[in-house]
C-alpha positions as semicolon CSV with decimal commas, in nm:
position;residue;x (nm);y (nm);z (nm)
1;M;-0,036;0,000;-0,002
2;K;0,124;0,372;-0,066
3;T;0,243;0,585;0,196
4;Y;0,178;0,966;0,183
5;Y;0,356;1,193;0,344
6;T;0,306;1,614;0,336
7;I;0,576;1,830;0,352
8;P;0,394;2,202;0,513
9;I;0,521;2,495;0,452
10;F;0,354;2,743;0,683
11;I;0,258;3,119;0,587
12;P;0,077;3,232;0,896
13;E;-0,211;3,465;0,820
14;K;-0,027;3,522;0,542
15;A;-0,256;3,768;0,348
16;C;-0,578;3,707;0,584
17;P;-0,782;4,018;0,560
18;Y;-0,985;3,945;0,888
19;R;-0,849;3,831;1,268
20;C;-1,129;3,524;1,304
21;I;-1,247;3,567;1,648
22;Y;-1,038;3,242;1,750
23;C;-0,718;3,292;1,538
24;N;-0,384;3,340;1,607
25;Q;-0,195;3,155;1,359
26;Y;0,161;3,207;1,501
27;K;0,049;3,020;1,847
28;I;-0,145;2,741;1,670
29;V;0,122;2,625;1,409
30;G;0,424;2,695;1,639
31;C;0,570;2,898;1,365
32;D;0,685;3,240;1,455
33;S;0,800;3,361;1,137
34;I;0,677;3,309;0,768
35;I;0,885;3,123;0,563
36;Q;1,007;3,307;0,233
37;P;1,025;3,153;-0,103
38;E;1,391;3,137;-0,078
39;E;1,391;2,936;0,218
40;M;1,146;2,696;0,082
41;K;1,419;2,477;-0,092
42;S;1,636;2,369;0,218
43;L;1,287;2,276;0,408
44;I;1,190;2,069;0,120
45;D;1,528;1,904;0,074
46;T;1,567;1,858;0,475
47;Y;1,221;1,632;0,459
48;L;1,263;1,472;0,126
49;S;1,596;1,324;0,314
50;T;1,384;1,181;0,555
51;I;1,065;1,032;0,332
52;P;1,065;0,727;0,154
53;S;1,154;0,785;-0,233
54;N;0,837;0,549;-0,335
55;A;0,595;0,755;-0,087
56;C;0,358;0,987;-0,243
57;K;0,507;1,308;-0,169
58;T;0,270;1,653;-0,102
59;I;0,370;1,992;-0,080
60;A;0,140;2,191;0,133
61;F;0,072;2,537;0,182
62;F;-0,079;2,586;0,524
63;G;-0,165;2,887;0,767
64;G;-0,261;3,181;0,561
65;S;-0,495;3,244;0,291
66;F;-0,243;3,178;-0,039
67;T;-0,444;3,320;-0,292
68;G;-0,498;3,668;-0,134
69;M;-0,154;3,736;-0,164
70;P;-0,028;3,933;-0,535
71;I;-0,041;3,641;-0,792
72;E;0,358;3,802;-0,851
73;E;0,427;3,667;-0,500
74;Q;0,208;3,316;-0,543
75;S;0,417;3,240;-0,819
76;R;0,727;3,271;-0,631
77;Y;0,627;3,055;-0,410
78;L;0,460;2,774;-0,662
79;Q;0,774;2,818;-0,888
80;V;0,962;2,659;-0,608
81;A;0,711;2,367;-0,544
82;Y;0,685;2,334;-0,902
83;H;1,051;2,230;-0,985
84;Y;1,016;1,951;-0,723
85;L;0,695;1,872;-0,886
86;S;0,823;1,880;-1,257
87;G;1,082;1,674;-1,146
88;G;0,932;1,381;-0,983
89;L;1,053;1,464;-0,625
90;V;0,714;1,517;-0,487
91;Q;0,388;1,424;-0,665
92;R;0,107;1,690;-0,568
93;I;0,104;2,083;-0,443
94;Q;-0,203;2,173;-0,247
95;L;-0,304;2,493;-0,063
96;S;-0,570;2,660;0,157
97;T;-0,713;2,994;0,114
98;R;-1,080;3,195;0,157
99;P;-1,339;3,154;-0,065
100;D;-1,343;3,508;-0,115
101;Y;-0,984;3,508;-0,278
102;I;-1,099;3,267;-0,574
103;S;-1,112;3,402;-0,933
104;G;-1,063;3,230;-1,294
105;P;-0,731;3,420;-1,321
106;I;-0,633;3,319;-0,988
107;L;-0,700;2,984;-1,062
108;D;-0,530;2,950;-1,412
109;N;-0,211;3,015;-1,243
110;L;-0,229;2,760;-0,972
111;G;-0,306;2,524;-1,270
112;K;-0,028;2,621;-1,465
113;Y;0,201;2,543;-1,173
114;G;0,041;2,200;-1,105
115;V;-0,138;2,253;-0,815
116;K;-0,351;1,930;-0,719
117;I;-0,577;2,039;-0,423
118;V;-0,755;2,366;-0,361
119;E;-0,904;2,366;0,027
120;L;-1,145;2,654;0,125
121;G;-1,172;2,716;0,485
122;A;-1,545;2,719;0,461
123;Q;-1,540;2,669;0,892
124;S;-1,938;2,694;0,948
125;L;-2,198;2,702;0,629
126;H;-2,456;2,884;0,793
127;D;-2,414;3,282;0,773
128;K;-2,466;3,368;1,127
129;V;-2,237;3,178;1,236
130;L;-1,961;3,336;0,985
131;D;-2,065;3,665;1,083
132;F;-2,082;3,638;1,465
133;I;-1,695;3,476;1,431
134;G;-1,573;3,763;1,221
135;R;-1,497;3,535;0,860
136;G;-1,559;3,811;0,634
137;H;-1,747;3,611;0,342
138;T;-2,074;3,426;0,308
139;V;-2,204;3,138;0,240
140;Q;-2,275;3,215;-0,107
141;Q;-1,940;3,276;-0,155
142;V;-1,826;2,956;-0,045
143;E;-2,061;2,797;-0,289
144;T;-1,963;3,012;-0,552
145;A;-1,633;2,940;-0,486
146;A;-1,607;2,596;-0,468
147;G;-1,809;2,545;-0,816
148;M;-1,513;2,752;-0,980
149;I;-1,255;2,512;-0,838
150;R;-1,445;2,196;-0,939
151;D;-1,479;2,349;-1,269
152;H;-1,109;2,396;-1,336
153;G;-1,070;2,080;-1,240
154;F;-0,872;2,121;-0,921
155;E;-0,952;1,838;-0,609
156;L;-1,187;2,049;-0,362
157;G;-1,139;2,092;0,009
158;L;-1,386;2,254;0,224
159;Q;-1,264;2,262;0,583
160;M;-1,471;2,291;0,916
161;M;-1,479;2,357;1,276
162;I;-1,697;2,253;1,554
163;G;-1,768;2,407;1,873
164;L;-1,810;2,758;1,726
165;P;-1,939;3,063;1,926
166;S;-2,343;3,097;1,828
167;D;-2,310;2,750;1,575
168;T;-2,482;2,450;1,757
169;P;-2,402;2,065;1,697
170;Q;-2,647;2,029;1,497
171;G;-2,622;2,365;1,328
172;A;-2,233;2,176;1,253
173;M;-2,410;1,874;1,092
174;E;-2,567;2,033;0,878
175;T;-2,271;2,191;0,803
176;A;-2,122;1,889;0,704
177;K;-2,385;1,800;0,464
178;K;-2,389;2,120;0,275
179;I;-2,021;1,982;0,208
180;I;-2,119;1,687;0,108
181;A;-2,386;1,836;-0,127
182;L;-2,123;2,082;-0,243
183;K;-1,910;1,786;-0,394
184;A;-1,623;1,852;-0,155
185;Q;-1,380;1,557;-0,220
186;N;-1,191;1,568;0,104
187;T;-1,199;1,803;0,441
188;R;-1,118;1,872;0,784
189;I;-1,284;1,867;1,103
190;Y;-1,114;2,094;1,349
191;P;-1,248;2,129;1,768
192;T;-1,290;2,529;1,845
193;L;-1,006;2,592;2,091
194;V;-0,987;2,902;2,278
195;I;-0,606;3,041;2,216
196;K;-0,403;3,309;2,357
197;N;-0,430;3,623;2,259
198;T;-0,772;3,606;2,086
199;C;-1,144;3,784;2,054
200;L;-1,236;3,425;2,168
201;E;-1,040;3,393;2,456
202;T;-1,196;3,753;2,585
203;L;-1,536;3,606;2,531
204;Y;-1,443;3,289;2,716
205;R;-1,310;3,474;3,038
206;Q;-1,620;3,676;3,030
207;G;-1,830;3,396;3,045
208;K;-1,990;3,427;2,724
209;Y;-1,868;3,138;2,561
210;I;-1,837;2,778;2,678
211;P;-1,607;2,517;2,433
212;L;-1,725;2,163;2,419
213;T;-1,588;1,927;2,647
214;L;-1,335;1,677;2,494
215;D;-1,620;1,412;2,542
216;E;-1,841;1,609;2,341
217;A;-1,577;1,712;2,082
218;V;-1,534;1,355;1,987
219;D;-1,882;1,238;1,946
220;L;-2,010;1,506;1,775
221;S;-1,652;1,506;1,538
222;A;-1,727;1,077;1,516
223;Q;-2,029;1,148;1,363
224;I;-1,935;1,396;1,127
225;Y;-1,677;1,187;1,042
226;A;-1,915;0,869;0,954
227;L;-2,138;1,079;0,750
228;F;-1,808;1,208;0,534
229;D;-1,697;0,843;0,480
230;R;-2,019;0,729;0,418
231;N;-2,056;1,009;0,098
232;N;-1,714;0,915;0,004
233;V;-1,523;1,258;0,120
234;K;-1,209;1,199;0,259
235;V;-1,109;1,316;0,562
236;L;-0,747;1,467;0,594
237;R;-0,753;1,552;0,956
238;V;-0,910;1,557;1,271
239;G;-0,801;1,775;1,503
240;L;-0,525;2,060;1,492
241;H;-0,177;1,957;1,508
242;P;-0,041;1,913;1,811
243;S;0,197;2,206;1,840
244;E;0,463;2,272;2,113
245;G;0,240;2,545;2,252
246;L;-0,071;2,334;2,266
247;L;0,136;2,041;2,403
248;N;0,268;2,259;2,676
249;G;-0,003;2,488;2,711
250;E;0,173;2,760;2,653
251;S;-0,100;2,876;2,339
252;L;-0,401;2,700;2,447
253;V;-0,635;2,857;2,754
254;A;-0,954;2,613;2,697
255;G;-1,097;2,386;2,484
256;P;-1,108;2,013;2,368
257;F;-0,742;1,968;2,259
258;H;-0,611;1,564;2,299
259;V;-0,240;1,526;2,123
260;S;-0,410;1,165;1,985
261;F;-0,749;1,334;1,945
262;K;-0,842;1,140;1,594
263;E;-0,743;0,833;1,767
264;L;-1,047;0,918;1,984
265;V;-1,255;0,982;1,740
266;L;-1,180;0,654;1,529
267;T;-1,242;0,429;1,850
268;K;-1,546;0,599;1,891
269;I;-1,698;0,508;1,568
270;W;-1,568;0,177;1,593
271;K;-1,710;0,112;1,956
272;E;-2,071;0,206;1,814
273;K;-1,995;-0,020;1,511
274;F;-1,953;-0,321;1,756
275;L;-2,187;-0,240;2,013
276;Q;-2,438;-0,343;1,765
277;I;-2,315;-0,741;1,851
278;P;-2,524;-0,931;2,035
279;E;-2,330;-1,004;2,387
280;N;-2,238;-1,368;2,430
281;K;-2,018;-1,415;2,749
282;Q;-1,974;-1,782;2,650
283;G;-1,854;-1,716;2,277
284;R;-1,543;-1,625;2,128
285;L;-1,541;-1,308;1,891
286;L;-1,351;-1,285;1,600
287;I;-1,359;-0,946;1,394
288;K;-1,183;-0,894;1,098
289;V;-1,085;-0,522;0,982
290;S;-0,859;-0,400;0,683
291;P;-0,463;-0,375;0,812
292;Q;-0,442;0,003;0,843
293;A;-0,788;0,029;1,068
294;I;-0,697;-0,235;1,276
295;N;-0,551;-0,020;1,563
296;A;-0,837;0,245;1,569
297;A;-1,056;-0,081;1,570
298;I;-0,886;-0,218;1,915
299;G;-0,910;0,142;2,027
300;Y;-0,732;0,408;2,176
301;G;-0,572;0,232;2,506
302;A;-0,755;-0,068;2,409
303;E;-1,053;0,101;2,504
304;N;-1,270;-0,146;2,232
305;K;-1,108;-0,460;2,344
306;K;-1,158;-0,376;2,717
307;L;-1,494;-0,317;2,632
308;L;-1,561;-0,612;2,405
309;K;-1,436;-0,862;2,687
310;T;-1,674;-0,750;2,930
311;R;-1,942;-0,872;2,678
312;F;-1,771;-1,229;2,533
313;A;-1,548;-1,490;2,680
314;E;-1,273;-1,411;2,428
315;V;-1,200;-1,146;2,164
316;Q;-0,978;-1,129;1,866
317;F;-0,897;-0,901;1,620
318;V;-0,790;-1,009;1,281
319;K;-0,620;-0,835;0,999
320;D;-0,771;-0,894;0,679
321;G;-0,636;-0,744;0,340
322;Q;-0,946;-0,745;0,123
323;K;-1,099;-0,520;0,354
324;E;-1,077;-0,114;0,315
325;N;-1,158;0,186;0,582
326;F;-1,460;0,098;0,784
327;E;-1,574;-0,263;0,605
328;W;-1,529;-0,539;0,875
329;N;-1,721;-0,819;1,000
330;W;-1,754;-1,051;1,271
331;Q;-1,871;-1,453;1,388
332;I;-1,899;-1,581;1,699
333;E;-1,745;-1,968;1,801
334;E;-1,920;-2,125;2,063
335;I;-1,574;-2,190;2,318
């Protein structure tokens, strides 16, 4: 099975015209400066020296609104990435940006440099929420930009957040359904965290914002992840990258942060499946899953296996190379 690696180029808050109330990219990504085009080669070469040559490698621009930069500046970054793409050293280029920074000329330029994936930070697809958090764009702008990206032949990504102020779990599920309806091919699910030096920190300290608990965030993310999976939308990430500032608490004020957030979410999805199996305390339960899913099926800290052992005499997980993603089957043998 092919392995995938991402070479991240962080340009925190580059070309962002607004400061969303939850956002402090320098704290979130653990980076206090913007990488310049002339610095990219050294960084990319360092990553490539540690990545297997037969892996699928992507250069990805994160942390800012890439297409909000002047098109000449975009091209300087893209020229460096394209050198590695055209030479076969990487296989894909992707970037994230705002929906109001998408136009025909911009997309034509991205295509010239071989960009494969364009992700939009949608965050919510409710105008009330977008207005409250200060996104500075509307749902209609997301819909228009998404259509243009698809029509230009790019792979469309739409990122979303849960636990946003003025949003609800039901509202987040509706956003996920709209992302599916907009024919996104991939997505990211981020729980809202209270980061230092943000407007959200002020609201939190005033008692005007209550973040989701970890359990609430895991449960809601599991529902949304399962919905995306059923509709063939690939989930690229769940939860923020655990930067040093989040790990040591320097940047984090409050909210459902966990270093293994995705593992908790996948554990929850599998647990809901396993609870459908009729209990048999005299039987041996055999569960077959794909090799890639076996750790998640067993659960974070073997949580699911421990649960099943209270319901069956014996429990065994088996790798089945014929299965993918959440495909599985089970049987109970008499002991």
